[in-house]
N, C-alpha and C positions, 0 to 999 in steps of 0.2 A: 503494498499500500503506499503510497507517495506523499510524501508530506509537504505542504504547502505552505512556504515561509514570507510574509510580508516586505518587499523589499525597500529600503529606505529610498525615499522621493531623490535626493541627487543620486545615488549610484544608481535607479533606475534610470533617469536621463543620460548620466555618462555612457551608459549601455546602448541606450537606441543611438544617443551618437556613433560611439563604435560601430553598432552592426548596419546604421545608413553609410559610414564611412568606407564600410567593406560589401556595402551593396548587397546584404541579407534584410531582406523584406520580408522574410516568413512571419506568421504570427506566434509559431513556439517552436523552441529550439531546445537543446540540449547543449548544457556547458559542462565537458569531463574537465573537470580543471587537474587529475592527475596525468591524462594523457596529453591534455592541451591540446583539447579537439573541439570545434561546435557541429555538433550532430543536427542536421536539419530536420526536421518534419517531415514526413511526402503531405503535399498537397492534395487536398482534397477537394476544395471550393472551386467551382470553373471560375468564379469571379477573381478569386486571387491567382489562379491562373493567369488567365487573360489582361490584369493589370500589371503583372510584373514584369520591368522592363530587359527586352533581350540583351545579351552580353555579346556583341557582336564586335568584328574587328570591320576597320573599315573595310576592308575587303571583303569582309562575307556579307557586310549588310549590302555593300553594291551590288554583288552575287544573287542574293536575296531578292535584290528590285529587280534584277534584270530577270531571275525565274519568274517572278510575279507579274513580271510585262509580257512575257512570253507565253505563260499559260492563260493573261487573257485573252491576246491573241488569238491564240489557238479554240479558245470558248466561243470567241463572237462569230 
């Protein structure tokens, strides 16, 4: 059974800032202090999936846009 502890508001703000800077936008995460890792909970909410920013390089983004354009031309 998991125990939940209330975070200090200042610590919560610092954690949110850290997560935002590292592009971690999941609502639930597990921080393993011993192994020094952050485990992202699986995304189950469709709105959360659609709102997550893609993590593309400029080249990958250009390729994705080209693929979308070609697909639209083929569908027309």
